[in-house]
C-alpha positions as a Markdown table, in Angstrom:
| # | Residue | x | y | z |
|---|---|---|---|---|
| 1 | Met | 9.6 | 10.2 | 15.8 |
| 2 | Ala | 9.9 | 13.2 | 13.5 |
| 3 | Arg | 10.8 | 10.9 | 10.5 |
| 4 | Asp | 7.8 | 8.7 | 11.3 |
| 5 | Cys | 5.5 | 11.8 | 11.2 |
| 6 | Gln | 7.0 | 13.0 | 8.0 |
| 7 | Leu | 6.5 | 9.6 | 6.3 |
| 8 | Arg | 2.9 | 9.4 | 7.5 |
| 9 | Gly | 2.3 | 12.9 | 6.2 |
| 10 | Gln | 3.8 | 12.1 | 2.8 |
| 11 | Arg | 1.7 | 8.9 | 2.6 |
| 12 | His | -1.4 | 10.9 | 3.5 |
| 13 | Leu | -0.6 | 13.5 | 0.8 |
| 14 | Gln | 0.0 | 10.8 | -1.8 |
| 15 | Asn | -3.3 | 9.0 | -0.8 |
| 16 | Thr | -5.2 | 12.2 | -1.0 |
| 17 | Thr | -3.8 | 13.0 | -4.5 |
| 18 | Val | -4.7 | 9.6 | -5.8 |
| 19 | Phe | -8.1 | 9.8 | -4.2 |
| 20 | Tyr | -9.0 | 13.1 | -5.8 |
| 21 | Arg | -7.6 | 12.0 | -9.2 |
| 22 | Met | -9.7 | 8.9 | -9.1 |
| 23 | Glu | -12.8 | 10.6 | -7.8 |
| 24 | Ser | -12.7 | 13.1 | -10.7 |
| 25 | Asn | -12.7 | 10.1 | -13.1 |
| 26 | Gln | -16.0 | 8.9 | -11.7 |
| 27 | Cys | -14.6 | 5.5 | -10.9 |
| 28 | Pro | -16.1 | 3.5 | -8.0 |
| 29 | Ile | -14.8 | 3.8 | -4.5 |
| 30 | Val | -15.6 | 0.7 | -2.4 |
| 31 | Gln | -15.2 | -0.2 | 1.2 |
| 32 | Asp | -12.5 | -2.8 | 2.1 |
| 33 | Ser | -15.3 | -5.0 | 3.6 |
| 34 | Glu | -17.1 | -5.2 | 0.3 |
| 35 | Pro | -17.1 | -8.6 | -1.4 |
| 36 | Leu | -14.7 | -8.9 | -4.4 |
| 37 | Asp | -17.4 | -9.9 | -6.8 |
| 38 | Arg | -19.5 | -6.9 | -6.0 |
| 39 | Ala | -16.5 | -4.6 | -6.3 |
| 40 | Val | -15.7 | -6.1 | -9.8 |
| 41 | Asp | -19.4 | -5.6 | -10.8 |
| 42 | Glu | -19.2 | -1.9 | -9.9 |
| 43 | Met | -15.9 | -1.5 | -11.7 |
| 44 | Gln | -17.3 | -3.1 | -14.9 |
| 45 | Ala | -20.6 | -1.2 | -14.7 |
| 46 | Ala | -18.6 | 2.1 | -14.5 |
| 47 | Gly | -16.4 | 1.1 | -17.4 |
| 48 | Cys | -13.3 | 1.6 | -15.2 |
| 49 | Thr | -10.2 | -0.5 | -14.9 |
| 50 | Thr | -9.3 | 0.8 | -11.5 |
| 51 | Leu | -11.2 | 1.5 | -8.3 |
| 52 | Leu | -10.2 | 2.9 | -4.9 |
| 53 | Val | -10.6 | 0.8 | -1.7 |
| 54 | Val | -11.2 | 2.8 | 1.5 |
| 55 | Arg | -11.8 | 2.1 | 5.2 |
| 56 | Asp | -13.4 | 4.8 | 7.3 |
| 57 | Asp | -12.8 | 7.4 | 4.4 |
| 58 | Glu | -9.1 | 6.6 | 4.3 |
| 59 | Leu | -7.5 | 5.1 | 1.2 |
| 60 | Val | -6.2 | 1.6 | 2.0 |
| 61 | Gly | -5.8 | 0.2 | -1.5 |
| 62 | Val | -6.3 | 0.3 | -5.2 |
| 63 | Leu | -7.8 | -2.5 | -7.2 |
| 64 | Thr | -7.1 | -2.8 | -10.9 |
| 65 | Ser | -8.2 | -5.1 | -13.7 |
| 66 | Glu | -4.5 | -6.2 | -13.9 |
| 67 | His | -4.6 | -7.2 | -10.2 |
| 68 | Leu | -7.8 | -9.2 | -10.9 |
| 69 | Gly | -6.1 | -11.0 | -13.8 |
| 70 | Asp | -3.1 | -11.9 | -11.7 |
| 71 | Trp | -5.4 | -13.1 | -8.9 |
| 72 | Ala | -7.4 | -15.3 | -11.4 |
| 73 | Val | -4.2 | -16.9 | -12.7 |
| 74 | Leu | -2.9 | -17.6 | -9.1 |
| 75 | His | -6.3 | -18.9 | -8.0 |
| 76 | Thr | -6.6 | -21.3 | -11.0 |
| 77 | Thr | -3.0 | -22.5 | -10.4 |
| 78 | Leu | -3.6 | -23.2 | -6.7 |
| 79 | Arg | -6.9 | -24.9 | -7.4 |
| 80 | Asp | -5.3 | -27.1 | -10.1 |
| 81 | Arg | -2.4 | -28.0 | -7.9 |
| 82 | Ala | -4.7 | -28.9 | -5.0 |
| 83 | Ala | -6.8 | -31.1 | -7.3 |
| 84 | Ala | -3.7 | -32.9 | -8.6 |
| 85 | Gln | -2.5 | -33.5 | -5.1 |
| 86 | Ser | -5.8 | -35.0 | -4.0 |
| 87 | Glu | -5.7 | -37.4 | -7.0 |
| 88 | Thr | -2.4 | -39.0 | -5.8 |
């Protein structure tokens, strides 16, 4: 129990540190329910390569342009594979 509380406290402290660093850079902070395309538009409009993802004012993730590039490659690969399978 004490170890679990300690780990949660450390995670909260790390999340808070990341949150304040990002907030001071004026990069967007988006809700986890926000559509990906809208989040990307906000990231590009702000000229940022990273944005924070929150739920109920708690940090739940970080989205980076690198993540988006990886997602695009994966999405294209899966789409191409599905198309190839449907042709056979």
